[in-house]
C-alpha positions as CSV (number, residue, x, y, z in Angstrom):
1,X,26.9,46.5,-15.7
2,X,28.3,49.9,-15.1
3,X,25.8,51.9,-13.4
4,X,25.9,56.3,-13.5
5,X,27.1,57.7,-10.5
6,X,24.7,58.4,-7.9
7,X,22.1,55.4,-9.3
8,X,20.4,54.1,-6.5
9,X,21.1,50.1,-5.9
10,X,18.6,48.1,-7.0
11,X,20.0,45.6,-3.9
12,X,20.6,47.7,-1.0
13,X,18.1,50.2,-1.9
14,X,21.1,52.6,-1.1
15,X,22.2,55.8,-2.7
16,X,25.9,54.6,-4.6
17,X,28.8,56.4,-3.3
18,X,31.1,57.2,-5.4
19,X,33.6,57.7,-3.5
20,X,33.5,54.4,-2.5
21,X,35.1,52.6,-5.2
22,X,38.2,54.1,-5.0
23,X,40.5,51.9,-3.6
24,X,41.8,52.9,0.5
25,X,44.7,53.6,1.3
26,X,45.5,51.3,4.1
27,X,44.3,47.9,2.7
28,X,44.1,48.4,-0.8
29,X,40.9,46.7,-1.3
30,X,37.2,48.4,-1.8
31,X,34.9,48.3,0.9
32,X,31.9,49.8,1.6
33,X,30.6,51.9,4.1
34,X,29.2,49.3,6.7
35,X,27.7,52.1,9.3
36,X,25.8,53.4,6.4
37,X,24.2,50.8,4.8
38,X,23.3,50.1,8.4
39,X,21.3,53.0,9.1
40,X,20.0,52.7,5.6
41,X,18.7,49.0,5.6
42,X,14.0,49.2,5.2
43,X,12.2,48.3,7.7
44,X,11.1,45.2,5.8
45,X,14.7,43.7,6.0
46,X,15.0,44.7,10.4
47,X,11.4,42.8,10.2
48,X,12.7,39.6,8.6
49,X,15.4,39.5,10.5
50,X,13.3,39.9,14.0
51,X,12.0,36.7,12.4
52,X,15.4,35.1,12.3
53,X,16.4,36.3,15.6
54,X,13.2,34.9,16.9
55,X,14.2,31.8,15.0
56,X,17.9,31.3,17.4
57,X,16.1,33.0,20.4
58,X,14.3,29.5,20.5
59,X,15.5,26.3,21.9
60,X,15.9,23.4,19.8
61,X,13.9,21.4,22.2
62,X,10.6,24.0,22.4
63,X,10.4,23.8,18.1
64,X,7.8,20.3,17.6
65,X,8.9,17.9,14.4
66,X,5.1,17.8,14.0
67,X,1.1,18.8,15.4
68,X,-1.2,16.2,15.0
69,X,-4.9,17.5,15.0
70,X,-7.2,14.6,15.9
71,X,-6.4,11.4,18.4
72,X,-8.6,9.0,17.1
73,X,-7.1,5.6,15.0
74,X,-6.1,8.0,12.4
75,X,-4.3,9.9,14.7
76,X,-2.9,7.2,16.5
77,X,-1.0,5.1,13.6
78,X,0.5,9.0,12.9
79,X,1.7,9.8,15.9
80,X,3.3,6.1,16.6
81,X,5.7,5.9,13.4
82,X,6.8,8.9,13.9
83,X,7.6,8.7,17.5
84,X,9.2,5.7,16.7
85,X,11.2,7.9,14.4
86,X,12.2,10.1,17.4
87,X,9.9,13.0,15.7
88,X,8.7,15.6,18.4
89,X,4.6,15.2,18.1
90,X,2.2,16.3,20.1
91,X,-1.1,14.4,19.5
92,X,-4.0,17.5,19.9
93,X,-7.2,14.9,22.0
94,X,-10.1,16.8,21.5
95,X,-12.1,13.2,22.8
96,X,-13.4,14.3,26.0
97,X,-15.4,17.5,23.5
98,X,-16.8,14.9,21.2
99,X,-17.8,12.0,22.6
100,X,-16.4,8.7,24.0
101,X,-13.0,7.9,23.0
102,X,-10.7,5.5,21.2
103,X,-10.4,3.9,24.0
104,X,-13.9,2.3,24.6
105,X,-14.2,1.9,20.5
106,X,-14.4,-1.9,21.2
107,X,-15.2,-2.1,24.6
108,X,-13.0,-2.6,28.1
109,X,-13.9,-6.3,29.0
110,X,-11.9,-9.1,28.3
111,X,-14.5,-11.1,26.8
112,X,-15.5,-8.2,24.1
113,X,-14.2,-8.6,20.5
114,X,-10.5,-8.2,19.5
115,X,-9.6,-4.2,18.7
116,X,-8.8,-4.0,15.2
117,X,-8.0,-0.3,15.6
118,X,-4.5,-1.7,16.0
119,X,-3.3,1.2,18.3
120,X,-4.7,2.4,21.8
121,X,-3.3,5.7,23.8
122,X,-1.9,3.2,26.0
123,X,0.9,2.4,23.2
124,X,2.0,6.0,22.8
125,X,3.0,5.9,26.7
126,X,6.5,4.6,26.0
127,X,7.7,6.5,23.1
128,X,9.6,10.0,25.1
129,X,9.0,12.1,22.0
130,X,5.5,11.8,22.0
131,X,2.8,14.3,24.0
132,X,-1.1,14.2,24.4
133,X,-2.8,16.9,24.8
134,X,-6.4,16.8,25.7
135,X,-7.6,19.7,24.5
136,X,-8.7,21.3,21.0
137,X,-6.9,23.6,18.4
138,X,-9.0,27.2,17.6
139,X,-6.4,28.3,15.4
140,X,-2.7,27.6,13.2
141,X,-0.9,30.2,11.7
142,X,2.1,30.1,9.3
143,X,5.2,31.3,11.0
144,X,8.7,31.3,10.5
145,X,9.7,28.3,11.4
146,X,6.4,26.1,10.1
147,X,3.3,26.9,12.4
148,X,2.4,28.1,15.5
149,X,-0.6,26.5,16.7
150,X,-3.1,28.6,19.4
151,X,-5.0,25.6,21.6
152,X,-8.0,25.9,23.1
153,X,-6.5,25.7,27.1
154,X,-3.9,28.4,25.8
155,X,-1.2,26.3,25.3
156,X,0.7,27.4,22.2
157,X,3.3,25.4,20.0
158,X,5.5,25.7,17.3
159,X,6.0,22.9,15.0
160,X,7.7,22.2,11.5
161,X,4.8,20.0,9.8
162,X,0.9,20.3,11.1
163,X,-0.8,16.7,10.2
164,X,-4.9,17.3,9.7
165,X,-6.7,14.1,10.4
166,X,-10.4,13.0,9.1
167,X,-11.5,11.3,12.5
168,X,-13.7,9.8,13.7
169,X,-16.6,11.8,15.6
170,X,-18.2,9.6,18.0
171,X,-21.3,10.5,19.6
172,X,-23.1,7.7,21.4
173,X,-27.0,7.5,20.2
174,X,-29.0,9.5,22.5
175,X,-30.8,6.8,23.9
176,X,-31.7,5.3,27.3
177,X,-29.1,2.6,27.7
178,X,-26.9,3.7,25.0
179,X,-24.1,3.9,27.4
180,X,-24.7,1.0,29.4
181,X,-24.1,-1.6,26.1
182,X,-21.4,0.6,24.3
183,X,-18.7,-1.6,23.5
184,X,-20.6,-5.0,24.3
185,X,-23.4,-5.2,22.2
186,X,-24.0,-1.4,20.8
187,X,-21.1,-1.4,17.9
188,X,-19.8,0.8,15.0
189,X,-18.0,-1.2,13.1
190,X,-19.7,-4.9,11.4
191,X,-15.9,-6.1,10.8
192,X,-14.5,-6.0,14.2
193,X,-17.7,-7.3,15.7
194,X,-20.4,-9.2,13.1
195,X,-18.6,-12.3,13.5
196,X,-19.2,-12.3,17.3
197,X,-23.1,-12.1,16.9
198,X,-23.4,-13.8,13.7
199,X,-26.7,-15.9,13.2
200,X,-28.1,-13.4,16.6
201,X,-30.8,-11.0,15.6
202,X,-29.0,-7.7,14.5
203,X,-30.5,-3.5,14.3
204,X,-29.0,-0.9,12.6
205,X,-30.1,2.9,14.3
206,X,-30.7,5.6,11.7
207,X,-32.4,6.3,8.6
208,X,-29.3,8.1,6.4
209,X,-27.8,6.5,2.9
210,X,-25.0,5.2,5.0
211,X,-27.1,3.2,7.6
212,X,-29.2,1.5,4.8
213,X,-25.9,0.3,3.5
214,X,-24.6,-0.4,6.6
215,X,-27.9,-2.7,7.2
216,X,-27.6,-4.5,4.1
217,X,-24.3,-5.0,4.7
218,X,-24.7,-7.3,7.9
219,X,-27.2,-9.1,6.5
220,X,-23.7,-11.2,5.6
221,X,-23.6,-12.6,9.7
222,X,-27.5,-12.7,10.0
223,X,-30.6,-13.2,8.3
224,X,-32.4,-11.2,10.6
225,X,-31.6,-7.5,10.4
226,X,-34.2,-5.1,11.2
227,X,-33.0,-0.8,11.0
228,X,-34.7,1.2,14.0
229,X,-35.2,5.1,12.0
230,X,-36.2,6.4,15.6
231,X,-39.5,8.0,13.6
232,X,-37.4,9.0,10.8
233,X,-39.3,8.5,7.6
234,X,-37.8,6.3,4.2
235,X,-38.2,7.4,0.7
236,X,-39.8,4.7,-1.5
237,X,-37.4,3.8,-3.4
238,X,-35.0,3.0,0.2
239,X,-38.2,0.9,1.2
240,X,-37.9,-1.1,-1.8
241,X,-33.9,-1.9,-2.0
242,X,-34.6,-2.9,1.6
243,X,-37.9,-5.1,1.3
244,X,-35.2,-6.7,-1.5
245,X,-32.8,-7.3,0.9
246,X,-35.1,-9.0,3.1
247,X,-34.5,-5.9,5.7
248,X,-36.8,-5.3,8.7
249,X,-37.9,-1.2,8.8
250,X,-38.9,-0.1,12.4
251,X,-40.0,4.1,12.2
252,X,-41.2,4.4,15.7
253,X,-39.3,6.2,17.9
254,X,-37.0,4.5,20.7
255,X,-37.7,4.5,24.0
256,X,-34.6,2.1,25.4
257,X,-32.3,-0.4,24.8
258,X,-33.2,-3.4,27.2
259,X,-30.9,-6.5,28.0
260,X,-29.3,-8.5,31.0
261,X,-25.7,-6.9,31.8
262,X,-24.1,-5.7,29.1
263,X,-25.7,-7.8,26.4
264,X,-28.3,-6.2,25.2
265,X,-32.0,-8.0,24.1
266,X,-34.7,-5.6,22.6
267,X,-35.3,-2.4,21.7
268,X,-37.9,-0.8,23.0
269,X,-40.1,1.4,20.7
270,X,-42.4,4.2,22.2
271,X,-45.7,1.9,22.4
272,X,-43.9,-0.3,24.8
273,X,-43.6,-3.1,22.0
274,X,-39.9,-4.3,22.5
275,X,-38.3,-5.7,18.9
276,X,-35.5,-8.2,19.3
277,X,-32.0,-7.4,18.6
278,X,-29.1,-8.6,20.5
279,X,-26.7,-6.7,18.5
280,X,-27.2,-3.2,18.0
281,X,-25.1,-0.8,15.3
282,X,-24.6,3.0,15.1
283,X,-22.8,5.3,12.4
284,X,-20.6,7.8,13.2
285,X,-19.3,10.4,10.8
286,X,-15.4,12.1,10.5
287,X,-14.6,15.3,8.8
288,X,-11.4,17.4,8.5
289,X,-10.6,20.4,10.7
290,X,-11.8,22.7,7.1
291,X,-11.4,25.7,8.7
292,X,-8.4,25.6,10.0
293,X,-7.3,24.5,6.6
294,X,-9.1,27.0,5.3
295,X,-7.3,29.7,7.0
296,X,-3.8,28.4,6.5
297,X,-4.6,29.1,2.3
298,X,-5.4,25.3,1.4
299,X,-7.9,24.6,-1.6
300,X,-10.4,22.7,0.3
301,X,-11.2,20.5,-2.9
302,X,-7.2,18.5,-2.4
303,X,-8.4,17.7,0.9
304,X,-12.2,16.6,1.4
305,X,-13.0,14.9,-2.0
306,X,-10.3,11.6,-2.5
307,X,-10.5,11.9,-6.1
308,X,-8.9,15.6,-6.2
309,X,-6.3,14.3,-3.1
310,X,-3.0,15.1,-3.5
311,X,-0.1,12.6,-3.4
312,X,1.2,11.7,-0.2
313,X,-1.3,14.0,2.1
314,X,0.1,16.8,0.9
315,X,-1.8,20.1,0.7
316,X,0.0,22.5,-1.5
317,X,1.1,23.9,1.4
318,X,4.5,23.7,2.5
319,X,4.6,21.6,5.8
320,X,0.9,20.8,5.9
321,X,-0.7,17.7,5.4
322,X,-4.2,15.7,5.9
323,X,-5.0,11.9,6.9
324,X,-7.6,10.2,6.7
325,X,-11.0,8.9,4.2
326,X,-14.4,10.5,5.3
327,X,-16.0,7.7,3.6
328,X,-15.2,5.4,5.9
329,X,-17.5,6.4,8.8
330,X,-16.0,4.5,11.8
331,X,-17.3,1.3,9.9
332,X,-13.4,-0.1,10.2
333,X,-10.7,1.7,12.1
334,X,-8.0,-0.2,10.8
335,X,-8.0,1.4,7.5
336,X,-8.1,4.6,9.0
337,X,-5.5,3.9,11.6
338,X,-3.5,2.4,7.9
339,X,-4.0,6.1,6.8
340,X,-2.4,7.5,9.9
341,X,0.9,5.5,9.5
342,X,1.0,6.2,6.0
343,X,0.9,9.6,6.6
344,X,3.3,9.7,9.0
345,X,5.7,7.9,6.6
346,X,5.1,10.9,4.3
347,X,5.8,13.7,7.2
348,X,8.9,11.9,7.9
349,X,10.0,11.7,4.5
350,X,9.8,15.3,4.1
351,X,11.1,16.6,7.6
352,X,14.3,14.1,6.5
353,X,14.5,16.0,3.4
354,X,13.9,19.5,5.1
355,X,16.8,18.5,7.6
356,X,19.4,19.3,4.4
357,X,17.3,22.0,2.9
358,X,17.0,25.3,3.2
359,X,13.9,24.3,5.6
360,X,16.0,22.8,8.2
361,X,15.5,24.8,11.7
């Protein structure tokens, strides 16, 4: 449709000049005055150009394919798969800030039970495209490439995708002897260690619903199970459930864990009396870095509740993924590892599609 003379061009926001619609004498073809257009480009379009220049000025090697926030079983599983796909990965490992690392989840002695987490950090050393940073992520923001992650050690990472994982945050019980027995007779996962302690007096440390459920589960491996609440009282309804399951309850404050070598033998309560226990289990809780997800505009309902989870770990935000199930509570690292591997496959598929689309870098 023809425009009236002097009417602004909505695409360029430059007043039309009727003289520019005439044929030039030299070439016989119409041509705009590029100098005029360049002078009249709005500032916001210039801003977009600066973003493109920023992307072009970056070396391809400086742009990561994925930053994984969390280096427990979920993060390790995702990093292994993506590394084997030759993706540039940085694994953010803040284990030093949150408790013992996953390296010690099932102990380190040759006579310890098998490690069902499947993957340890040493396995990543042979993957040249996977790097691990011992720090935490303070913030992640969107960029022209995808995301920029600002780390606590002042490292800045530019990445195409981000994986936020719900990983086990292990905190040892603040009880004398816990460090000594952790990995040999102080455990989290009954599936990894219950069989090795079958038929022996077992205990569970805790007073919440997760600890109660774990105590009842341990009856699969032993008929002698004690729940140590360490000073917390239990509701009558919970006491009834435990009594029906023949689980003994000790509510006294624990003074220390006692044993020989790395083998636990008893739990000593505050009055000095010992309760026989040859393996003690405790629960750990996992969570997502929800503050980062929220600042990126993610609907937390899609990542916190498994029933509302979007398919393939998606979040509704291009390039942002989540993985892990907070309900596992550290009981079975093999499931968490599988969640990470599945998330890695989804991210690799997304990157393959992006490589052939307008999202390519």
